[in-house]
SEGUTOR-412618 format. One line per field, with one value per residue (C-alpha): x negated, y negated, z negated. Coordinates in nm, 2 decimals. Example, Ala and Ser with C-alpha at 12.3 -4.5 7.8 and 13.67 -1.06 7.14 Angstrom:
// residues 2
east [-1.23; -1.37]
north [0.45; 0.11]
up [-0.78; -0.71]
END
This chain:
// residues 374
east [-9.75; -9.84; -9.53; -9.61; -9.97; -9.85; -9.56; -9.77; -10.05; -9.81; -9.62; -9.95; -10.09; -9.75; -9.72; -10.08; -10.01; -9.69; -9.88; -10.15; -9.87; -9.71; -9.67; -9.91; -10.10; -10.28; -10.59; -10.36; -10.19; -10.53; -10.64; -10.31; -10.33; -10.69; -10.59; -10.29; -10.52; -10.76; -10.48; -10.38; -10.74; -10.73; -10.42; -10.57; -10.88; -10.65; -10.49; -10.83; -10.92; -10.60; -10.72; -11.08; -11.23; -11.46; -11.66; -11.74; -11.78; -11.93; -11.97; -11.59; -11.66; -11.92; -11.69; -11.36; -11.45; -11.51; -11.22; -10.99; -11.23; -11.12; -10.75; -10.77; -11.01; -10.80; -10.48; -10.67; -10.81; -10.47; -10.31; -10.59; -10.57; -10.20; -10.25; -10.56; -10.53; -10.86; -10.83; -11.17; -11.30; -11.59; -11.91; -11.85; -11.53; -11.75; -11.89; -11.56; -11.67; -12.00; -11.85; -11.74; -12.09; -12.23; -12.00; -12.13; -12.48; -12.38; -12.22; -12.48; -12.68; -12.39; -12.43; -12.59; -12.53; -12.39; -12.07; -12.24; -12.44; -12.13; -11.94; -12.23; -12.25; -11.87; -11.88; -12.17; -12.01; -11.68; -11.82; -12.12; -12.04; -12.38; -12.37; -12.35; -12.04; -11.90; -11.95; -11.80; -11.49; -11.43; -11.47; -11.21; -10.96; -11.02; -11.04; -10.67; -10.55; -10.79; -10.69; -10.32; -10.34; -10.55; -10.31; -10.01; -10.20; -10.26; -9.90; -9.75; -9.97; -9.86; -9.49; -9.53; -9.70; -9.45; -9.21; -9.50; -9.62; -9.32; -8.97; -8.85; -8.87; -8.82; -9.14; -9.36; -9.24; -9.47; -9.24; -9.24; -9.62; -9.55; -9.37; -9.65; -9.91; -9.70; -9.66; -10.04; -10.08; -9.81; -9.99; -10.30; -10.09; -9.98; -10.34; -10.45; -10.17; -10.25; -10.62; -10.53; -10.28; -10.47; -10.83; -10.83; -10.54; -10.57; -10.20; -10.05; -9.79; -9.48; -9.55; -9.90; -10.03; -10.12; -9.75; -9.65; -9.96; -9.92; -9.55; -9.60; -9.86; -9.63; -9.35; -9.61; -9.72; -9.36; -9.29; -9.62; -9.58; -9.21; -9.26; -9.60; -9.44; -9.17; -9.42; -9.50; -9.78; -9.75; -9.96; -9.94; -10.25; -10.23; -10.27; -10.62; -10.80; -10.73; -10.83; -10.58; -10.31; -10.37; -10.21; -9.87; -9.96; -10.17; -10.24; -10.18; -10.36; -10.59; -10.88; -10.69; -10.81; -10.49; -10.42; -10.06; -10.03; -10.15; -9.91; -9.62; -9.74; -9.76; -9.42; -9.25; -9.43; -9.30; -8.94; -8.97; -9.12; -8.85; -8.57; -8.72; -8.89; -8.67; -8.95; -8.72; -8.53; -8.83; -8.72; -9.07; -9.21; -9.49; -9.67; -9.99; -9.80; -9.63; -9.95; -10.14; -9.86; -9.88; -10.26; -10.29; -10.43; -10.19; -10.29; -10.20; -9.87; -9.78; -9.86; -9.65; -9.35; -9.39; -9.44; -9.25; -8.95; -8.95; -8.92; -9.14; -9.19; -8.92; -8.65; -8.76; -8.73; -8.42; -8.24; -8.27; -8.14; -7.84; -7.76; -7.79; -7.55; -7.30; -7.31; -7.27; -7.00; -6.80; -6.83; -6.52; -6.75; -6.88; -6.54; -6.57; -6.89; -6.92; -7.09; -7.38; -7.43; -7.44; -7.68; -7.92; -7.91; -8.02; -8.33; -8.21; -8.32; -8.06; -7.72; -7.85; -8.12; -7.87; -7.62; -7.89; -8.05; -7.72; -7.60; -7.94; -7.96; -7.59; -7.45; -7.18; -7.15; -7.11; -6.75; -6.66; -6.81; -6.61; -6.29; -6.35; -6.41; -6.15]
north [-13.67; -13.90; -13.80; -13.43; -13.49; -13.69; -13.46; -13.15; -13.29; -13.42; -13.09; -12.88; -13.09; -13.10; -12.72; -12.69; -12.91; -12.72; -12.39; -12.53; -12.63; -12.28; -12.12; -11.82; -11.92; -11.63; -11.60; -11.55; -11.88; -12.05; -11.90; -12.01; -12.36; -12.39; -12.27; -12.50; -12.79; -12.68; -12.67; -13.02; -13.14; -12.97; -13.16; -13.48; -13.42; -13.38; -13.71; -13.87; -13.73; -13.86; -14.21; -14.13; -14.17; -13.87; -14.09; -14.32; -14.04; -13.74; -13.53; -13.48; -13.29; -13.07; -12.99; -12.94; -12.80; -12.45; -12.50; -12.24; -11.97; -12.03; -11.96; -11.58; -11.51; -11.73; -11.54; -11.21; -11.31; -11.42; -11.09; -10.88; -11.07; -10.98; -10.60; -10.56; -10.49; -10.66; -11.03; -11.15; -11.22; -11.00; -11.13; -10.92; -11.13; -11.43; -11.25; -11.34; -11.70; -11.65; -11.73; -12.07; -12.14; -12.03; -12.28; -12.56; -12.48; -12.49; -12.84; -12.97; -13.16; -13.41; -13.54; -13.89; -13.95; -14.28; -14.30; -14.27; -13.97; -13.81; -13.86; -13.71; -13.42; -13.34; -13.38; -13.13; -12.86; -12.91; -12.89; -12.66; -12.48; -12.36; -12.00; -12.09; -12.29; -12.03; -11.76; -11.98; -12.06; -11.69; -11.61; -11.87; -11.73; -11.36; -11.40; -11.51; -11.19; -10.97; -11.10; -11.10; -10.73; -10.65; -10.83; -10.64; -10.32; -10.41; -10.53; -10.22; -9.99; -10.18; -10.16; -9.79; -9.73; -9.93; -9.64; -9.43; -9.70; -9.91; -9.86; -10.19; -10.41; -10.77; -10.98; -10.71; -10.68; -10.85; -10.82; -11.20; -11.18; -10.96; -11.26; -11.50; -11.27; -11.26; -11.63; -11.68; -11.46; -11.66; -11.99; -11.84; -11.73; -12.09; -12.21; -11.94; -12.03; -12.41; -12.35; -12.13; -12.38; -12.70; -12.60; -12.30; -12.38; -12.76; -12.81; -13.03; -12.90; -13.10; -13.33; -13.19; -12.87; -13.04; -13.11; -12.75; -12.63; -12.86; -12.83; -12.46; -12.52; -12.75; -12.48; -12.22; -12.44; -12.48; -12.10; -12.02; -12.27; -12.20; -11.82; -11.85; -12.04; -11.77; -11.49; -11.35; -11.12; -10.76; -10.61; -10.70; -10.82; -10.50; -10.26; -10.13; -10.08; -9.73; -9.54; -9.58; -9.31; -9.07; -9.19; -9.03; -8.91; -8.60; -8.34; -8.49; -8.43; -8.18; -8.31; -8.37; -8.07; -8.04; -7.68; -7.55; -7.46; -7.80; -7.96; -7.78; -7.88; -8.25; -8.23; -8.09; -8.36; -8.62; -8.50; -8.50; -8.85; -8.99; -8.85; -8.95; -9.29; -9.40; -9.61; -9.65; -9.92; -10.15; -10.31; -10.35; -10.01; -9.90; -9.57; -9.71; -9.82; -9.48; -9.29; -9.49; -9.43; -9.06; -9.05; -8.90; -9.04; -9.22; -8.98; -8.67; -8.83; -8.92; -8.56; -8.41; -8.63; -8.56; -8.18; -8.09; -8.32; -8.36; -8.74; -9.04; -9.26; -9.51; -9.24; -9.05; -9.35; -9.50; -9.16; -9.19; -9.54; -9.44; -9.14; -9.37; -9.62; -9.34; -9.24; -9.59; -9.68; -9.38; -9.47; -9.66; -9.86; -10.04; -10.10; -10.48; -10.51; -10.58; -10.33; -10.57; -10.61; -10.23; -10.20; -10.46; -10.27; -9.96; -10.11; -10.27; -10.63; -10.78; -10.72; -10.68; -10.43; -10.23; -10.21; -10.12; -9.85; -9.70; -9.68; -9.55; -9.27; -9.17; -9.26; -9.47; -9.82; -9.87; -9.99; -9.68; -9.46; -9.63; -9.61; -9.24; -9.15; -9.38]
up [-7.56; -7.85; -8.03; -8.00; -8.13; -8.42; -8.51; -8.48; -8.69; -8.95; -9.00; -9.00; -9.29; -9.46; -9.46; -9.57; -9.88; -9.96; -9.96; -10.19; -10.43; -10.44; -10.78; -10.83; -10.52; -10.36; -10.14; -9.85; -9.92; -9.94; -9.61; -9.44; -9.59; -9.46; -9.11; -9.09; -9.19; -8.91; -8.66; -8.77; -8.71; -8.37; -8.27; -8.41; -8.19; -7.89; -7.98; -8.00; -7.66; -7.52; -7.62; -7.50; -7.84; -7.78; -7.54; -7.84; -8.09; -7.89; -8.21; -8.17; -7.85; -8.03; -8.32; -8.13; -7.78; -7.93; -8.18; -8.01; -8.12; -8.48; -8.44; -8.37; -8.66; -8.90; -8.82; -8.84; -9.18; -9.31; -9.20; -9.35; -9.68; -9.70; -9.64; -9.86; -10.23; -10.30; -10.37; -10.25; -9.90; -9.78; -9.63; -9.32; -9.26; -9.18; -8.87; -8.69; -8.69; -8.52; -8.17; -8.30; -8.43; -8.09; -7.94; -8.17; -8.05; -7.69; -7.73; -7.97; -7.70; -7.65; -8.01; -8.00; -7.63; -7.50; -7.29; -6.95; -7.06; -7.21; -6.88; -6.68; -6.93; -6.90; -6.52; -6.50; -6.71; -6.52; -6.17; -6.18; -6.51; -6.64; -6.77; -7.14; -7.09; -6.85; -7.11; -7.38; -7.17; -7.09; -7.47; -7.55; -7.31; -7.40; -7.78; -7.81; -7.64; -7.83; -8.17; -8.09; -7.99; -8.30; -8.53; -8.38; -8.45; -8.82; -8.87; -8.70; -8.92; -9.23; -9.14; -9.07; -9.41; -9.62; -9.69; -9.82; -10.07; -10.17; -10.30; -10.17; -9.86; -9.98; -9.95; -9.81; -9.46; -9.21; -8.91; -8.86; -8.79; -8.49; -8.33; -8.44; -8.28; -7.96; -7.98; -8.01; -7.70; -7.52; -7.59; -7.43; -7.13; -7.09; -7.11; -6.86; -6.62; -6.65; -6.57; -6.28; -6.14; -6.19; -6.16; -5.93; -5.71; -5.73; -5.81; -6.07; -6.33; -6.41; -6.71; -6.72; -6.87; -7.20; -7.26; -7.25; -7.44; -7.73; -7.75; -7.79; -8.05; -8.25; -8.24; -8.35; -8.64; -8.77; -8.75; -8.92; -9.20; -9.26; -9.28; -9.46; -9.75; -9.79; -9.78; -10.12; -10.25; -10.13; -10.40; -10.77; -10.96; -11.18; -10.88; -10.85; -10.52; -10.39; -10.08; -9.80; -9.76; -9.47; -9.15; -9.09; -8.74; -8.70; -8.97; -9.31; -9.64; -9.47; -9.68; -10.01; -10.19; -10.39; -10.47; -10.43; -10.80; -10.91; -10.66; -10.81; -11.16; -11.05; -10.89; -11.21; -11.41; -11.17; -11.20; -11.58; -11.58; -11.35; -11.57; -11.91; -11.83; -11.54; -11.37; -11.07; -11.27; -11.19; -10.86; -10.74; -10.82; -10.60; -10.54; -10.70; -11.02; -11.05; -10.99; -11.25; -11.51; -11.45; -11.44; -11.09; -10.76; -10.52; -10.24; -10.45; -10.56; -10.20; -10.09; -10.37; -10.28; -9.91; -9.93; -10.24; -10.22; -9.84; -9.87; -9.85; -10.16; -10.05; -10.01; -10.32; -10.56; -10.40; -10.42; -10.80; -10.79; -10.59; -10.81; -11.12; -10.94; -10.88; -11.25; -11.38; -11.12; -11.24; -11.61; -11.73; -11.96; -11.66; -11.50; -11.57; -11.37; -11.00; -10.77; -10.73; -11.11; -11.14; -10.84; -10.99; -11.32; -11.13; -10.98; -10.65; -10.62; -10.39; -10.24; -9.89; -9.99; -10.19; -9.90; -9.65; -9.87; -9.97; -9.61; -9.49; -9.75; -9.79; -9.45; -9.60; -9.75; -10.13; -10.08; -9.87; -10.14; -10.42; -10.22; -10.15; -10.52; -10.67]
END
């Protein structure tokens, strides 16, 4: 057990420091670094409890007994900071931490007690469980599942919205957070089962429940830190805050107010702009950037692309990149270039994305296309 506590604490703090040293550190990185540091403290508190230090320093009980109430809000805050364009935290976000503050108040009486009093206090809340502690315990168990479900909803909505707002996939996909949310819920399942088996049924789990719980937490920390370091900013600093695009389910753009004649005018202006300025050569072109360059709202631009071109933003932009690739690949001047070099020159930002997009839109791989036209 000691090895798990030490290793888990060490890697949590290690990943936290790595995040703080990232180039162009974002608010999301700072939130994740803070959370990993808090997880490290949580594991350290478990280590101190393993050696019964909380009897000598009862303030550790006050600080860390309600600590599980921090993890759901911290993951939620991290995910929201990734999918929001605005860079600052909102005052309303702090409301998610009120349950933890309530937990501090519930455990505050233990501060300053001597060891016999602490032992009596802990025995009382374990055997009779006064209602504040019962309420707090239920909140701890429920919060993990609520936040895991909430985060899955946010991530799924973001993944569904990506093709409407971005012309690329690298660095903006949050699919890995789905597994983290499921992992968070899985940890709470282990906690719930251990409580059921040991406290309700009076049975003992092999190796003890703490072994399974903190092993799962240590694995969770590694996956969180590893993927968090690789996660980049989704929105650029130049993008302004805009109203969210309409959800793709249900009637779309029913409140947009965009007249058919103006929509056709916007669409013709879009086609002209794409031909003359070739903004698709920017590998990280977004709907907001294109809308700002054209002087129209992102909602109206999205509506024009969807209704006039019959495509989403991702398909629309990449169809231009593919057509440009075809033209350049057929030009003898470029015969000395590899397919990847031509693709990068057309706005694709990696070999994998080029192959995937080409196959997705044309139904064949780049190599198959070249072999067919050669």
